N, C-alpha and C positions, 0 to 999 in steps of 0.2 A: 749382629754381625758374627759374633763368636759361635753362636749356635749354627748359623748357616755354614760357616767355615768347617765346623766339626762334621756337620751332615755331609758336606761335599767330600771331605776326606774319608768318611765312613763309606760312602758310595763307591769311591775309587778303590778302597780295600776290597769291597764285595765283588767288584768287577775283575780284579786281578788276583784274587786268592780263591782257594777252595780245592777240592779234590775230585778226581774222576771216580765216581762210585757206581757200582752196579745197582740194579733195582733191589736185590736182596740186602745189600749193604745199607742202602738208604732206609729200607724197612726196619732193619735192626736198629739203626741209629734213631729213627723216629720213635720206635718202641722205648728206647732208653730215655729220650728227651721228653716223653709224655709226662714226666714228673713235674713239668712246668718250667718256670724261670730257671735258667742255668747260669750260675755265676761263672766268672772266668776260671776259678779253681775247679768247678765241676766240669767245665768244658775241657780243661787240661786233663782231667781224669777219664775222659771218654775211652782211651785204650783199655784201662783197667775195668771200666764198666762193661765193655764188650767181652772181656775175658770172663767176667762174673755172671753175665746175663744168661738166663735159661732160654731166651728167645731162640727159636729155630725156624728156618724156612728153607725151602728147596733152593739150592745154589749158593747158600751162605757158607763162606769159609771164615769163621770168626777169628782164627789165628792170623790169617792174611789181612783181615780188616784191622785188627789190633795193631799189627806191624805197620800198616799204612798210616794209621793215626799217630803212632809213636814217632814216625819220621816227619810228620807234618808240623808246620809252625803254628803258633797260637792263632795267627791271622787266618791261616787255612782252616783251622778247626772252627773258629768263630764263623767264617763264611759258610761252612757246611751246616752248622746249627741254624744259622739265619736262613739258608736256602730251604731248610726243612720246615721253616715257619715258626721256630721257637726262639 
């Protein structure tokens, strides 16, 4: 019962959280997430990782992406990472 309840809550979070991202922003985050499993601390550090990454692609504004991530809640950041499949 508890596992099902937790899964139901998780699905609700994924449906109601996240960020509108452009394709280049999603590519940048997917590149960063390629490290594998991301702990909650690592997810919170995504804005810093965007600032530090050397990843570049056409249409990517890393400063704007980092600001967008800094303004997001942890639930939003988790939903983004999950939507990328990590």
